[in-house]
C-alpha positions in Angstrom: 13.7 22.6 44.2 12.3 25.8 42.7 13.1 29.2 43.9 9.0 29.0 44.7 10.2 26.9 47.8 13.3 29.3 49.1 10.7 31.3 51.3 10.0 28.2 53.6 13.5 27.5 53.9 14.9 31.2 54.4 11.9 31.4 57.2 13.1 28.0 58.7 16.7 29.4 59.0 15.2 32.7 60.2 15.2 32.2 64.1 19.0 31.1 63.8 19.7 34.9 62.7 20.8 33.6 59.3 20.1 35.9 56.6 19.2 35.0 53.2 22.3 36.4 51.5 24.5 34.4 53.8 22.5 31.4 52.6 22.9 32.4 48.7 26.8 33.2 49.3 28.6 31.8 46.3 25.6 29.9 44.6 25.4 32.5 41.8 21.7 33.5 42.7 21.3 37.1 44.0 18.4 38.3 46.0 17.1 40.3 42.6 17.0 36.8 41.3 14.1 35.8 43.2 11.6 38.2 42.2 10.2 35.7 39.6 10.2 32.3 39.8 13.6 30.2 38.7 14.3 27.0 39.0 17.8 26.4 40.5 20.3 23.6 38.9 21.4 21.0 41.0 25.2 22.8 41.6 23.6 26.0 43.0 20.7 23.9 45.4 23.6 22.0 46.7 26.1 25.2 47.3 22.7 26.4 49.1 22.1 23.7 51.5 25.4 23.0 52.3 25.7 26.9 53.2 22.2 26.3 55.6 23.6 23.2 57.0 27.0 24.7 57.9 25.6 27.8 59.5 23.0 25.9 61.1 24.6 23.1 62.4 21.0 21.2 62.6 21.3 17.4 61.2 17.6 17.1 61.3 17.3 20.7 59.3 16.1 18.4 56.0 13.4 16.5 57.8 12.4 20.0 58.7 12.5 21.7 55.5 10.2 19.0 54.0 8.1 19.1 56.6 7.3 22.7 55.2 7.0 22.0 51.7 3.4 22.0 51.0 2.4 22.1 47.5 1.3 25.5 47.0 5.3 26.4 47.8 6.0 24.6 44.4 3.9 26.6 42.6 2.4 25.4 39.3 4.2 22.1 39.9 2.4 21.8 43.2 -0.8 22.1 41.7 -0.3 19.4 39.0 0.4 17.2 41.9 -3.2 18.2 43.8 -5.1 17.9 40.9 -4.3 14.5 40.0 -6.5 11.9 40.5 -4.8 9.5 42.8 -1.9 9.0 44.6 -0.4 7.2 41.9 -0.8 9.9 39.4 0.8 12.5 41.7 3.7 9.9 42.5 4.2 9.5 38.9 4.6 13.3 38.1 7.0 13.6 40.9 9.3 11.6 39.1 8.4 13.3 35.7 9.4 16.6 37.6 11.7 15.4 39.8 14.9 17.5 38.0 12.6 20.7 39.2 11.9 19.6 42.9 14.7 17.7 43.7 17.6 17.9 41.2 20.6 16.4 42.8 19.1 13.3 43.7 17.7 10.4 41.5 13.9 9.1 42.2 12.6 6.0 41.4 9.3 3.8 41.8 9.7 0.2 41.5 7.1 -2.2 41.7 7.3 -5.8 43.9 4.4 -7.2 43.5 1.5 -6.2 45.6 3.4 -3.1 47.1 5.6 -0.3 45.2 8.9 1.0 46.5 10.0 4.7 46.0 13.5 5.2 46.2 16.0 7.9 46.6 19.6 8.0 46.3 22.6 10.8 45.7 25.6 9.0 45.8 27.3 11.5 44.2 27.1 13.7 46.7 28.6 14.0 50.2 27.1 12.1 52.9 25.9 14.9 54.7 24.1 16.5 51.5 22.5 13.2 50.6 21.0 12.6 53.8 19.7 15.9 54.0 17.6 15.3 50.4 16.5 12.0 51.6 15.2 13.6 55.0 13.6 16.6 52.6 12.4 14.3 50.1 10.6 11.6 52.3 9.2 14.5 55.0 7.9 16.7 52.1 6.3 13.3 50.2 4.6 12.1 54.0 3.6 15.7 54.8 1.6 16.3 51.4 0.3 12.7 51.8 -1.7 14.2 54.3 -2.4 17.2 52.3 -3.6 15.0 49.4 -6.0 13.0 50.9 -6.8 14.0 54.3 -6.0 11.1 55.7 -4.3 11.9 59.2 -1.4 8.9 58.5 -1.5 7.4 55.5 -0.3 3.5 55.4 3.6 3.4 54.2 7.0 1.7 55.4 10.3 3.5 55.4 13.4 2.3 55.5 16.9 4.7 55.8 20.3 3.9 55.0 21.7 5.5 57.8 21.5 5.5 61.7 23.6 7.6 63.0 20.7 9.7 64.6 20.7 10.9 68.2 17.1 11.3 69.2 15.3 9.5 66.7 11.8 10.5 68.2 11.2 13.3 65.7 11.7 11.1 63.1 9.3 8.6 64.5 6.7 11.8 64.6 6.9 12.6 60.8 7.1 8.9 60.0 4.9 7.2 62.2 6.2 3.6 63.8 7.1 1.9 60.4 10.4 3.2 60.2 13.6 1.2 60.0 17.5 2.7 60.1 20.7 1.1 59.0 18.8 -0.4 55.9 20.8 -1.2 52.6 19.0 1.6 50.8 16.4 4.2 51.7 13.2 3.3 50.4 9.4 4.4 50.8 7.2 1.5 50.4 3.4 1.3 49.7 0.6 -1.2 49.1 -0.3 -0.7 45.9 -4.0 -0.4 47.1 -2.6 2.8 49.1 -1.9 3.9 45.5 -5.4 4.1 44.4 -6.4 6.5 47.5 -8.5 9.3 45.5 -7.0 12.8 46.1 -9.2 15.0 47.0 -8.6 18.3 45.2 -8.9 16.0 42.2 -9.5 18.1 38.9 -9.2 16.3 35.4 -9.9 19.7 33.5 -7.7 21.6 35.3 -4.7 19.1 35.7 -4.5 18.7 32.1 -3.9 22.8 32.3 -1.0 22.5 34.7 0.6 19.8 33.3 1.0 21.1 30.0 2.1 24.3 31.6 4.7 22.5 33.2 5.8 20.8 30.9 6.1 24.0 28.7 8.2 25.6 31.5 10.9 22.4 31.5 10.9 22.8 27.9 11.8 26.4 27.8 15.8 27.3 27.9 14.6 30.6 30.0 15.1 28.8 33.4 17.7 28.3 34.9 19.4 24.8 36.0 17.4 23.0 33.3 20.4 22.7 30.8 22.7 21.2 32.9 20.3 18.6 33.9 19.0 17.7 30.0 22.7 17.7 29.5 22.7 15.0 32.1 20.0 13.1 31.2 21.7 13.0 27.7 24.8 11.5 28.8 23.2 9.0 31.3 21.2 7.6 28.4 24.1 7.3 25.7 24.4 3.8 26.8 27.9 4.8 28.1 28.7 5.7 23.8 29.2 9.5 25.6 29.0 12.1 23.4 31.2 14.6 22.9 30.2 18.3 24.0 29.5 19.4 20.1 26.9 16.3 19.8 25.2 17.2 22.9 24.7 20.7 21.9 23.3 19.0 18.2 20.6 17.4 20.8 19.5 20.4 22.4 19.3 22.5 19.2 21.9 25.0 19.7 25.4 25.7 18.9 28.2 24.5 21.0 29.2 27.7 22.0 25.9 28.4 23.4 25.9 25.7 25.4 29.1 26.0 26.9 27.6 29.7 28.0 24.7 28.3 29.5 26.8 26.0 31.2 29.1 28.4 33.0 25.5 30.7 33.7 24.9 28.0 35.5 27.8 27.5 37.2 29.3 24.3 35.8 31.2 22.7 32.9 30.6 20.0 30.8 33.5 17.8 31.8 31.8 18.2 35.7 28.7 16.8 34.1 30.4 14.0 32.4 32.4 13.2 35.7 28.9 12.9 37.9 27.2 10.6 35.5 30.6 8.4 35.1 30.6 8.4 38.9 26.9 7.6 39.4 27.7 4.8 36.7 30.7 4.1 38.6 29.1 3.3 41.9 26.0 1.1 40.1 28.4 -0.7 38.9 31.1 -1.4 41.9 27.8 -2.0 44.6 26.0 -3.8 42.4 27.6 -6.0 40.2 31.0 -7.9 40.6 32.9 -6.8 37.2 36.4 -6.4 37.5 37.2 -2.6 38.1 39.4 -3.2 34.6 36.2 -3.8 32.9 34.4 -1.1 35.0 36.9 1.5 33.9 36.3 0.1 30.1 32.6 0.6 30.1 32.9 4.0 31.4 35.4 4.8 28.5 38.8 5.1 30.5 41.4 3.7 28.3 43.0 2.3 31.8 42.1 0.9 35.0 44.8 3.3 36.4 43.2 6.3 34.8 39.9 5.1 36.3 41.1 4.8 39.7 42.5 8.2 39.9 39.3 9.8 38.8 37.1 7.9 41.5 39.3 8.7 44.1 39.3 12.4 43.1 35.6 12.1 42.9 34.7 10.0 46.6 38.0 10.6 48.4 38.2 6.2 48.3 39.6 3.6 45.8 37.0 1.1 43.8 38.4 -1.3 46.1 37.7 0.4 49.3 33.8 0.9 48.4 33.3 -2.9 47.7 34.9 -3.5 51.2 31.9 -1.4 52.8 29.3 -3.6 53.9 
């Protein structure tokens, strides 16, 4: 979420008597930083959202935030979406710019024949924070579908992989009756025909301009939060042959010391990012395959299964065996 969306967040918290300074505690962001648009790193955003959840105690805060994140609040990125030709084009841009919108979760689009699944997950996050982001993401998508198309209820089906909601009426009010809790994963499903729905504000000429500007912003080294995300993308794409800090710095066309300094400014270290990637991949192997833990450890670059188990316990609080016992 770039800083342009923070005013909507602050307005949502204001009735609770929560100040902006309280929300930004330990995030590495000062109010003065918000005088110009910046992109927040995943770690900064996690701290800010965790602060808000702790201060409000509101388990529906993510959904409420998503309803307030209209496209205008996303700045130039929102305008790029608004000027797309169809919903499919807008969704593809959403995936392209995901690290700006929701850097803490992974979003994918999967074709299922006559339907398309939009999935979101953040298995490396604490459960409460992952649920917050999923609620925010899906509520923002549902809200902006109406804005983009002018259709009050764009047809989709939504499955959420949790069910501990005391009052589900608010969820049904936002997402409609085609909502299922306690699913095996969180998915928003569209018919392919629905994604061909034209966008009322489509403008090919303006869209080209906005998209080029978005790409320029993402390529710039002058925006907070992007270096750490680029490092993670390099690590994820390394086919498990994880590069060293020096090798990653070379890929980013900077010195190793500059990379370390940039990461420190974003509040993280290279090893932390490598651990996040390893944890994400470990979860995929443990939940999606029947590979022995010893082989998973080798795939992730560990010299022994014991070392991998210790790291995994440190990341998640449970063992690899515990993960595989969860139905």
